[in-house]
N, CA, C, O and the ligand as a Tripos MOL2 file, in Angstrom:
@<TRIPOS>MOLECULE
protein
  249   247    63     0     0
PROTEIN
NO_CHARGES

@<TRIPOS>ATOM
      1 N          92.5180   36.4880   91.3890 N.3       1 MET1
      2 CA         93.3020   35.6350   92.3180 C.3       1 MET1
      3 C          93.0550   34.1770   92.0180 C.2       1 MET1
      4 O          91.9190   33.7060   92.0790 O.2       1 MET1
      5 N          94.0870   33.4770   91.7010 N.am      2 GLN2
      6 CA         93.8980   32.0510   91.4940 C.3       2 GLN2
      7 C          94.4500   31.2790   92.6910 C.2       2 GLN2
      8 O          95.5210   31.5850   93.2150 O.2       2 GLN2
      9 N          93.6920   30.2790   93.0990 N.am      3 MET3
     10 CA         94.0820   29.5120   94.2640 C.3       3 MET3
     11 C          94.6950   28.1760   93.8820 C.2       3 MET3
     12 O          94.9290   27.3210   94.7360 O.2       3 MET3
     13 N          94.9490   28.0070   92.6060 N.am      4 ALA4
     14 CA         95.4850   26.7320   92.1530 C.3       4 ALA4
     15 C          96.8590   26.4750   92.7530 C.2       4 ALA4
     16 O          97.7000   27.3670   92.8640 O.2       4 ALA4
     17 N          97.0400   25.2800   93.1160 N.am      5 ARG5
     18 CA         98.2950   24.9030   93.7220 C.3       5 ARG5
     19 C          99.2960   24.5350   92.6140 C.2       5 ARG5
     20 O          98.9870   23.8130   91.6660 O.2       5 ARG5
     21 N         100.4640   25.0530   92.7820 N.am      6 LYS6
     22 CA        101.4820   24.8300   91.7660 C.3       6 LYS6
     23 C         102.1870   23.5200   92.0440 C.2       6 LYS6
     24 O         102.5920   23.2420   93.1730 O.2       6 LYS6
     25 N         102.3280   22.7320   91.0180 N.am      7 GLU7
     26 CA        103.0220   21.4550   91.1750 C.3       7 GLU7
     27 C         104.3090   21.5050   90.3770 C.2       7 GLU7
     28 O         104.3150   21.7520   89.1710 O.2       7 GLU7
     29 N         105.3710   21.2680   91.0710 N.am      8 THR8
     30 CA        106.6420   21.2000   90.3660 C.3       8 THR8
     31 C         107.1580   19.7730   90.4120 C.2       8 THR8
     32 O         107.2460   19.1630   91.4780 O.2       8 THR8
     33 N         107.4880   19.2630   89.2710 N.am      9 THR9
     34 CA        107.8860   17.8770   89.1920 C.3       9 THR9
     35 C         109.4000   17.7140   89.1090 C.2       9 THR9
     36 O         109.9110   16.5990   89.2160 O.2       9 THR9
     37 N         110.1000   18.7910   88.9250 N.am     10 ASP10
     38 CA        111.5400   18.6770   88.7260 C.3      10 ASP10
     39 C         112.3230   18.7740   90.0490 C.2      10 ASP10
     40 O         113.4770   19.2030   90.0710 O.2      10 ASP10
     41 N         111.6790   18.3710   91.1290 N.am     11 THR11
     42 CA        112.3780   18.3820   92.3920 C.3      11 THR11
     43 C         112.8800   16.9910   92.7500 C.2      11 THR11
     44 O         113.1790   16.1900   91.8640 O.2      11 THR11
     45 N         112.9710   16.7070   94.0030 N.am     12 ILE12
     46 CA        113.5670   15.4560   94.4200 C.3      12 ILE12
     47 C         112.5880   14.2880   94.1840 C.2      12 ILE12
     48 O         112.9720   13.1240   94.2980 O.2      12 ILE12
     49 N         111.3650   14.5970   93.8660 N.am     13 GLY13
     50 CA        110.3860   13.5750   93.6010 C.3      13 GLY13
     51 C         109.4720   13.2910   94.7710 C.2      13 GLY13
     52 O         108.7460   12.2980   94.7710 O.2      13 GLY13
     53 N         109.5040   14.1600   95.7680 N.am     14 THR14
     54 CA        108.6300   13.9860   96.8790 C.3      14 THR14
     55 C         107.3240   14.7380   96.6280 C.2      14 THR14
     56 O         107.3420   15.9580   96.4650 O.2      14 THR14
     57 N         106.2140   14.0470   96.5950 N.am     15 PRO15
     58 CA        104.9410   14.7010   96.3230 C.3      15 PRO15
     59 C         104.4940   15.5790   97.4820 C.2      15 PRO15
     60 O         103.5640   16.3740   97.3460 O.2      15 PRO15
     61 N         105.1480   15.4350   98.6020 N.am     16 SER16
     62 CA        104.7370   16.2090   99.7890 C.3      16 SER16
     63 C         105.4890   17.5330   99.8530 C.2      16 SER16
     64 O         105.4620   18.2080  100.8820 O.2      16 SER16
     65 N         106.1460   17.9050   98.7870 N.am     17 LYS17
     66 CA        106.8660   19.1620   98.7850 C.3      17 LYS17
     67 C         105.8820   20.3220   98.8940 C.2      17 LYS17
     68 O         104.9440   20.4390   98.1050 O.2      17 LYS17
     69 N         106.1130   21.1690   99.8790 N.am     18 MET18
     70 CA        105.1980   22.2700  100.1050 C.3      18 MET18
     71 C         105.8280   23.5710   99.7060 C.2      18 MET18
     72 O         107.0000   23.8390   99.9700 O.2      18 MET18
     73 N         105.0130   24.3680   99.0630 N.am     19 VAL19
     74 CA        105.4710   25.6850   98.6500 C.3      19 VAL19
     75 C         104.8400   26.7250   99.5370 C.2      19 VAL19
     76 O         103.6460   26.6750   99.8330 O.2      19 VAL19
     77 N         105.6560   27.6710   99.9580 N.am     20 LEU20
     78 CA        105.1920   28.6930  100.8690 C.3      20 LEU20
     79 C         105.0890   30.0130  100.1370 C.2      20 LEU20
     80 O         105.9610   30.3620   99.3410 O.2      20 LEU20
     81 N         104.0360   30.7380  100.4030 N.am     21 PHE21
     82 CA        103.8600   32.0380   99.7760 C.3      21 PHE21
     83 C         104.0050   33.1550  100.8070 C.2      21 PHE21
     84 O         103.4570   33.0750  101.9060 O.2      21 PHE21
     85 N         104.7320   34.1720  100.4450 N.am     22 CYS22
     86 CA        104.8240   35.3240  101.3480 C.3      22 CYS22
     87 C         103.4770   36.0320  101.3430 C.2      22 CYS22
     88 O         102.9690   36.3680  100.2740 O.2      22 CYS22
     89 N         102.8780   36.2690  102.5270 N.am     23 PRO23
     90 CA        101.5830   36.9310  102.5860 C.3      23 PRO23
     91 C         101.6400   38.4010  102.1750 C.2      23 PRO23
     92 O         100.6070   39.0340  101.9590 O.2      23 PRO23
     93 N         102.8380   38.9290  102.0700 N.am     24 ASP24
     94 CA        103.0010   40.3330  101.7920 C.3      24 ASP24
     95 C         103.2000   40.6280  100.3120 C.2      24 ASP24
     96 O         102.5820   41.5370   99.7580 O.2      24 ASP24
     97 N         104.0800   39.8370   99.6720 N.am     25 CYS25
     98 CA        104.4290   40.1710   98.3000 C.3      25 CYS25
     99 C         104.2080   38.9880   97.3730 C.2      25 CYS25
    100 O         104.5410   39.0760   96.1910 O.2      25 CYS25
    101 N         103.6620   37.8930   97.8600 N.am     26 ASP26
    102 CA        103.4050   36.7100   97.0580 C.3      26 ASP26
    103 C         104.6470   36.0310   96.5330 C.2      26 ASP26
    104 O         104.5950   35.2520   95.5810 O.2      26 ASP26
    105 N         105.7560   36.3350   97.1600 N.am     27 PHE27
    106 CA        106.9660   35.5920   96.8360 C.3      27 PHE27
    107 C         106.7190   34.1410   97.1250 C.2      27 PHE27
    108 O         106.0480   33.7980   98.0980 O.2      27 PHE27
    109 N         107.2590   33.2800   96.2820 N.am     28 GLU28
    110 CA        106.9520   31.8650   96.3980 C.3      28 GLU28
    111 C         108.2330   31.0580   96.3990 C.2      28 GLU28
    112 O         109.0870   31.2200   95.5270 O.2      28 GLU28
    113 N         108.3580   30.1840   97.3880 N.am     29 SER29
    114 CA        109.5140   29.3160   97.4620 C.3      29 SER29
    115 C         109.1960   28.1130   98.3130 C.2      29 SER29
    116 O         108.2810   28.1470   99.1370 O.2      29 SER29
    117 N         109.9430   27.0590   98.1190 N.am     30 GLY30
    118 CA        109.6820   25.8500   98.8730 C.3      30 GLY30
    119 C         109.9150   26.0100  100.3590 C.2      30 GLY30
    120 O         110.8260   26.7160  100.7920 O.2      30 GLY30
    121 N         109.0680   25.3380  101.1370 N.am     31 MET31
    122 CA        109.2150   25.3890  102.5900 C.3      31 MET31
    123 C         110.5610   24.8460  103.0210 C.2      31 MET31
    124 O         111.1920   25.3460  103.9520 O.2      31 MET31
    125 N         110.9800   23.8130  102.3200 N.am     32 ILE32
    126 CA        112.2660   23.1860  102.6010 C.3      32 ILE32
    127 C         113.1760   23.3700  101.4000 C.2      32 ILE32
    128 O         112.8160   23.0130  100.2780 O.2      32 ILE32
    129 N         114.3190   23.9100  101.6300 N.am     33 GLY33
    130 CA        115.2460   24.1310  100.5360 C.3      33 GLY33
    131 C         114.9210   25.3430   99.6980 C.2      33 GLY33
    132 O         115.4390   25.5060   98.5930 O.2      33 GLY33
    133 N         114.0520   26.2010  100.2330 N.am     34 GLY34
    134 CA        113.6630   27.4020   99.4920 C.3      34 GLY34
    135 C         114.6020   28.5480   99.8040 C.2      34 GLY34
    136 O         115.6630   28.3720  100.4040 O.2      34 GLY34
    137 N         114.1890   29.7030   99.3870 N.am     35 ASP35
    138 CA        115.0300   30.8950   99.5900 C.3      35 ASP35
    139 C         114.7390   31.6360  100.8710 C.2      35 ASP35
    140 O         115.3050   32.7000  101.1220 O.2      35 ASP35
    141 N         113.8640   31.0830  101.6830 N.am     36 TRP36
    142 CA        113.4900   31.7330  102.9410 C.3      36 TRP36
    143 C         114.6790   31.7130  103.9160 C.2      36 TRP36
    144 O         115.4940   30.7900  103.9360 O.2      36 TRP36
    145 N         114.7260   32.7480  104.6950 N.am     37 ASP37
    146 CA        115.6380   32.7370  105.8150 C.3      37 ASP37
    147 C         114.8570   32.1380  106.9860 C.2      37 ASP37
    148 O         113.9970   32.7950  107.5740 O.2      37 ASP37
    149 N         115.1610   30.9110  107.3060 N.am     38 VAL38
    150 CA        114.3540   30.1470  108.2430 C.3      38 VAL38
    151 C         114.9730   30.0950  109.6240 C.2      38 VAL38
    152 O         116.1680   29.8420  109.7770 O.2      38 VAL38
    153 N         114.1580   30.3330  110.6130 N.am     39 SER39
    154 CA        114.5880   30.1090  111.9970 C.3      39 SER39
    155 C         113.4590   29.4090  112.7390 C.2      39 SER39
    156 O         112.3070   29.8430  112.7170 O.2      39 SER39
    157 N         113.8240   28.3190  113.3920 N.am     40 SER40
    158 CA        112.8320   27.5210  114.0610 C.3      40 SER40
    159 C         112.9130   27.7120  115.5690 C.2      40 SER40
    160 O         114.0040   27.8000  116.1320 O.2      40 SER40
    161 N         111.7620   27.7740  116.2190 N.am     41 THR41
    162 CA        111.7590   27.9640  117.6470 C.3      41 THR41
    163 C         111.2740   26.7390  118.3800 C.2      41 THR41
    164 O         111.2120   26.7430  119.6100 O.2      41 THR41
    165 N         110.9300   25.6940  117.6630 N.am     42 GLY42
    166 CA        110.4240   24.5020  118.2860 C.3      42 GLY42
    167 C         108.9160   24.3940  118.1240 C.2      42 GLY42
    168 O         108.4100   23.3460  117.7230 O.2      42 GLY42
    169 N         108.2030   25.4540  118.4280 N.am     43 TYR43
    170 CA        106.7510   25.4530  118.2550 C.3      43 TYR43
    171 C         106.3470   26.0530  116.9180 C.2      43 TYR43
    172 O         105.2870   25.7480  116.3700 O.2      43 TYR43
    173 N         107.2060   26.8990  116.4160 N.am     44 ALA44
    174 CA        106.8890   27.5580  115.1480 C.3      44 ALA44
    175 C         108.1810   27.7800  114.3480 C.2      44 ALA44
    176 O         109.2840   27.8520  114.8900 O.2      44 ALA44
    177 N         107.9880   27.8780  113.0970 N.am     45 THR45
    178 CA        109.1140   28.1790  112.2150 C.3      45 THR45
    179 C         108.9080   29.5610  111.5890 C.2      45 THR45
    180 O         107.8610   29.8440  111.0070 O.2      45 THR45
    181 N         109.9160   30.4040  111.7180 N.am     46 SER46
    182 CA        109.7930   31.7450  111.1710 C.3      46 SER46
    183 C         110.4580   31.8000  109.8060 C.2      46 SER46
    184 O         111.5810   31.3320  109.6180 O.2      46 SER46
    185 N         109.7430   32.3790  108.8690 N.am     47 TYR47
    186 CA        110.2440   32.5480  107.5120 C.3      47 TYR47
    187 C         110.4220   34.0290  107.2430 C.2      47 TYR47
    188 O         109.5290   34.8440  107.4770 O.2      47 TYR47
    189 N         111.5860   34.3410  106.7520 N.am     48 HIS48
    190 CA        111.9100   35.7390  106.4230 C.3      48 HIS48
    191 C         111.9900   35.8670  104.9110 C.2      48 HIS48
    192 O         112.8520   35.2670  104.2690 O.2      48 HIS48
    193 N         111.1040   36.6350  104.3660 N.am     49 CYS49
    194 CA        111.0570   36.7790  102.8950 C.3      49 CYS49
    195 C         112.2730   37.5290  102.3900 C.2      49 CYS49
    196 O         112.5530   38.6360  102.8500 O.2      49 CYS49
    197 N         112.9980   36.9430  101.4510 N.am     50 PRO50
    198 CA        114.1660   37.5920  100.9150 C.3      50 PRO50
    199 C         113.8200   38.7230   99.9530 C.2      50 PRO50
    200 O         114.6920   39.4990   99.5610 O.2      50 PRO50
    201 N         112.5840   38.8120   99.5850 N.am     51 GLN51
    202 CA        112.1870   39.7980   98.5770 C.3      51 GLN51
    203 C         111.6910   41.0800   99.2260 C.2      51 GLN51
    204 O         112.0980   42.1660   98.8120 O.2      51 GLN51
    205 N         110.8140   40.9900  100.2410 N.am     52 CYS52
    206 CA        110.2430   42.1860  100.8270 C.3      52 CYS52
    207 C         110.6000   42.3290  102.3080 C.2      52 CYS52
    208 O         110.1610   43.2640  102.9780 O.2      52 CYS52
    209 N         111.4180   41.3680  102.8120 N.am     53 GLN53
    210 CA        111.8760   41.3980  104.1840 C.3      53 GLN53
    211 C         110.7830   41.1680  105.2120 C.2      53 GLN53
    212 O         111.0000   41.3430  106.4110 O.2      53 GLN53
    213 N         109.6060   40.7760  104.7360 N.am     54 HIS54
    214 CA        108.5340   40.4580  105.6550 C.3      54 HIS54
    215 C         108.8270   39.1070  106.3170 C.2      54 HIS54
    216 O         109.3070   38.1770  105.6680 O.2      54 HIS54
    217 N         108.5360   39.0160  107.5980 N.am     55 SER55
    218 CA        108.7190   37.6970  108.2350 C.3      55 SER55
    219 C         107.4190   37.2540  108.8600 C.2      55 SER55
    220 O         106.6480   38.0600  109.3800 O.2      55 SER55
    221 N         107.1970   35.9860  108.7990 N.am     56 PHE56
    222 CA        105.9900   35.3980  109.3630 C.3      56 PHE56
    223 C         106.3350   34.0310  109.8690 C.2      56 PHE56
    224 O         107.3460   33.4530  109.4680 O.2      56 PHE56
    225 N         105.5220   33.5100  110.7330 N.am     57 SER57
    226 CA        105.8090   32.2130  111.3090 C.3      57 SER57
    227 C         104.7050   31.2240  111.0340 C.2      57 SER57
    228 O         103.5300   31.5810  110.9360 O.2      57 SER57
    229 N         105.0980   29.9930  110.9130 N.am     58 VAL58
    230 CA        104.1600   28.8990  110.6870 C.3      58 VAL58
    231 C         104.3160   27.9480  111.8350 C.2      58 VAL58
    232 O         105.4270   27.5220  112.1490 O.2      58 VAL58
    233 N         103.2060   27.6040  112.4720 N.am     59 SER59
    234 CA        103.2970   26.7270  113.6110 C.3      59 SER59
    235 C         103.6110   25.3070  113.1730 C.2      59 SER59
    236 O         103.1210   24.8350  112.1470 O.2      59 SER59
    237 N         104.4230   24.6440  113.9530 N.am     60 ASN60
    238 CA        104.8090   23.2680  113.6560 C.3      60 ASN60
    239 C         103.7580   22.2870  114.1370 C.2      60 ASN60
    240 O         103.7750   21.8670  115.2930 O.2      60 ASN60
    241 N         102.8620   21.9300  113.2680 N.am     61 ARG61
    242 CA        101.8420   20.9590  113.6330 C.3      61 ARG61
    243 C         101.9790   19.7570  112.7470 C.2      61 ARG61
    244 O         102.3250   19.8810  111.5720 O.2      61 ARG61
    245 N         101.7140   18.6080  113.2880 N.am     62 ARG62
    246 CA        101.7020   17.4220  112.4890 C.3      62 ARG62
    247 C         100.7530   16.3930  113.0440 C.2      62 ARG62
    248 O         100.6190   15.3090  112.4770 O.2      62 ARG62
    249 ZN        107.6060   38.9650  100.7200 Zn       63 ZN63
@<TRIPOS>BOND
     1     1     2 1
     2     2     3 1
     3     3     4 2
     4     3     5 am
     5     5     6 1
     6     6     7 1
     7     7     8 2
     8     7     9 am
     9     9    10 1
    10    10    11 1
    11    11    12 2
    12    11    13 am
    13    13    14 1
    14    14    15 1
    15    15    16 2
    16    15    17 am
    17    17    18 1
    18    18    19 1
    19    19    20 2
    20    19    21 am
    21    21    22 1
    22    22    23 1
    23    23    24 2
    24    23    25 am
    25    25    26 1
    26    26    27 1
    27    27    28 2
    28    27    29 am
    29    29    30 1
    30    30    31 1
    31    31    32 2
    32    31    33 am
    33    33    34 1
    34    34    35 1
    35    35    36 2
    36    35    37 am
    37    37    38 1
    38    38    39 1
    39    39    40 2
    40    39    41 am
    41    41    42 1
    42    42    43 1
    43    43    44 2
    44    43    45 am
    45    45    46 1
    46    46    47 1
    47    47    48 2
    48    47    49 am
    49    49    50 1
    50    50    51 1
    51    51    52 2
    52    51    53 am
    53    53    54 1
    54    54    55 1
    55    55    56 2
    56    55    57 am
    57    57    58 1
    58    58    59 1
    59    59    60 2
    60    59    61 am
    61    61    62 1
    62    62    63 1
    63    63    64 2
    64    63    65 am
    65    65    66 1
    66    66    67 1
    67    67    68 2
    68    67    69 am
    69    69    70 1
    70    70    71 1
    71    71    72 2
    72    71    73 am
    73    73    74 1
    74    74    75 1
    75    75    76 2
    76    75    77 am
    77    77    78 1
    78    78    79 1
    79    79    80 2
    80    79    81 am
    81    81    82 1
    82    82    83 1
    83    83    84 2
    84    83    85 am
    85    85    86 1
    86    86    87 1
    87    87    88 2
    88    87    89 am
    89    89    90 1
    90    90    91 1
    91    91    92 2
    92    91    93 am
    93    93    94 1
    94    94    95 1
    95    95    96 2
    96    95    97 am
    97    97    98 1
    98    98    99 1
    99    99   100 2
   100    99   101 am
   101   101   102 1
   102   102   103 1
   103   103   104 2
   104   103   105 am
   105   105   106 1
   106   106   107 1
   107   107   108 2
   108   107   109 am
   109   109   110 1
   110   110   111 1
   111   111   112 2
   112   111   113 am
   113   113   114 1
   114   114   115 1
   115   115   116 2
   116   115   117 am
   117   117   118 1
   118   118   119 1
   119   119   120 2
   120   119   121 am
   121   121   122 1
   122   122   123 1
   123   123   124 2
   124   123   125 am
   125   125   126 1
   126   126   127 1
   127   127   128 2
   128   127   129 am
   129   129   130 1
   130   130   131 1
   131   131   132 2
   132   131   133 am
   133   133   134 1
   134   134   135 1
   135   135   136 2
   136   135   137 am
   137   137   138 1
   138   138   139 1
   139   139   140 2
   140   139   141 am
   141   141   142 1
   142   142   143 1
   143   143   144 2
   144   143   145 am
   145   145   146 1
   146   146   147 1
   147   147   148 2
   148   147   149 am
   149   149   150 1
   150   150   151 1
   151   151   152 2
   152   151   153 am
   153   153   154 1
   154   154   155 1
   155   155   156 2
   156   155   157 am
   157   157   158 1
   158   158   159 1
   159   159   160 2
   160   159   161 am
   161   161   162 1
   162   162   163 1
   163   163   164 2
   164   163   165 am
   165   165   166 1
   166   166   167 1
   167   167   168 2
   168   167   169 am
   169   169   170 1
   170   170   171 1
   171   171   172 2
   172   171   173 am
   173   173   174 1
   174   174   175 1
   175   175   176 2
   176   175   177 am
   177   177   178 1
   178   178   179 1
   179   179   180 2
   180   179   181 am
   181   181   182 1
   182   182   183 1
   183   183   184 2
   184   183   185 am
   185   185   186 1
   186   186   187 1
   187   187   188 2
   188   187   189 am
   189   189   190 1
   190   190   191 1
   191   191   192 2
   192   191   193 am
   193   193   194 1
   194   194   195 1
   195   195   196 2
   196   195   197 am
   197   197   198 1
   198   198   199 1
   199   199   200 2
   200   199   201 am
   201   201   202 1
   202   202   203 1
   203   203   204 2
   204   203   205 am
   205   205   206 1
   206   206   207 1
   207   207   208 2
   208   207   209 am
   209   209   210 1
   210   210   211 1
   211   211   212 2
   212   211   213 am
   213   213   214 1
   214   214   215 1
   215   215   216 2
   216   215   217 am
   217   217   218 1
   218   218   219 1
   219   219   220 2
   220   219   221 am
   221   221   222 1
   222   222   223 1
   223   223   224 2
   224   223   225 am
   225   225   226 1
   226   226   227 1
   227   227   228 2
   228   227   229 am
   229   229   230 1
   230   230   231 1
   231   231   232 2
   232   231   233 am
   233   233   234 1
   234   234   235 1
   235   235   236 2
   236   235   237 am
   237   237   238 1
   238   238   239 1
   239   239   240 2
   240   239   241 am
   241   241   242 1
   242   242   243 1
   243   243   244 2
   244   243   245 am
   245   245   246 1
   246   246   247 1
   247   247   248 2
@<TRIPOS>SUBSTRUCTURE
     1 MET1         2 RESIDUE 1 A MET
     2 GLN2         6 RESIDUE 1 A GLN
     3 MET3        10 RESIDUE 1 A MET
     4 ALA4        14 RESIDUE 1 A ALA
     5 ARG5        18 RESIDUE 1 A ARG
     6 LYS6        22 RESIDUE 1 A LYS
     7 GLU7        26 RESIDUE 1 A GLU
     8 THR8        30 RESIDUE 1 A THR
     9 THR9        34 RESIDUE 1 A THR
    10 ASP10       38 RESIDUE 1 A ASP
    11 THR11       42 RESIDUE 1 A THR
    12 ILE12       46 RESIDUE 1 A ILE
    13 GLY13       50 RESIDUE 1 A GLY
    14 THR14       54 RESIDUE 1 A THR
    15 PRO15       58 RESIDUE 1 A PRO
    16 SER16       62 RESIDUE 1 A SER
    17 LYS17       66 RESIDUE 1 A LYS
    18 MET18       70 RESIDUE 1 A MET
    19 VAL19       74 RESIDUE 1 A VAL
    20 LEU20       78 RESIDUE 1 A LEU
    21 PHE21       82 RESIDUE 1 A PHE
    22 CYS22       86 RESIDUE 1 A CYS
    23 PRO23       90 RESIDUE 1 A PRO
    24 ASP24       94 RESIDUE 1 A ASP
    25 CYS25       98 RESIDUE 1 A CYS
    26 ASP26      102 RESIDUE 1 A ASP
    27 PHE27      106 RESIDUE 1 A PHE
    28 GLU28      110 RESIDUE 1 A GLU
    29 SER29      114 RESIDUE 1 A SER
    30 GLY30      118 RESIDUE 1 A GLY
    31 MET31      122 RESIDUE 1 A MET
    32 ILE32      126 RESIDUE 1 A ILE
    33 GLY33      130 RESIDUE 1 A GLY
    34 GLY34      134 RESIDUE 1 A GLY
    35 ASP35      138 RESIDUE 1 A ASP
    36 TRP36      142 RESIDUE 1 A TRP
    37 ASP37      146 RESIDUE 1 A ASP
    38 VAL38      150 RESIDUE 1 A VAL
    39 SER39      154 RESIDUE 1 A SER
    40 SER40      158 RESIDUE 1 A SER
    41 THR41      162 RESIDUE 1 A THR
    42 GLY42      166 RESIDUE 1 A GLY
    43 TYR43      170 RESIDUE 1 A TYR
    44 ALA44      174 RESIDUE 1 A ALA
    45 THR45      178 RESIDUE 1 A THR
    46 SER46      182 RESIDUE 1 A SER
    47 TYR47      186 RESIDUE 1 A TYR
    48 HIS48      190 RESIDUE 1 A HIS
    49 CYS49      194 RESIDUE 1 A CYS
    50 PRO50      198 RESIDUE 1 A PRO
    51 GLN51      202 RESIDUE 1 A GLN
    52 CYS52      206 RESIDUE 1 A CYS
    53 GLN53      210 RESIDUE 1 A GLN
    54 HIS54      214 RESIDUE 1 A HIS
    55 SER55      218 RESIDUE 1 A SER
    56 PHE56      222 RESIDUE 1 A PHE
    57 SER57      226 RESIDUE 1 A SER
    58 VAL58      230 RESIDUE 1 A VAL
    59 SER59      234 RESIDUE 1 A SER
    60 ASN60      238 RESIDUE 1 A ASN
    61 ARG61      242 RESIDUE 1 A ARG
    62 ARG62      246 RESIDUE 1 A ARG
    63 ZN63       249 GROUP 0 **** ****
């Protein structure tokens, strides 16, 4: 298991681009503009994996 963070430079140029990994199948896509089926509830954002249909939520903290 490698924990290295993947850096993609061919995006909009924002260094704060975050990549989200599906905890179930390791599917990887950007938090914003990715392939996730996203639904936000205000306190948390739910991501639905298009690959294994697993859904999980990330709390909106800043
Ligand atoms: Zn998945």
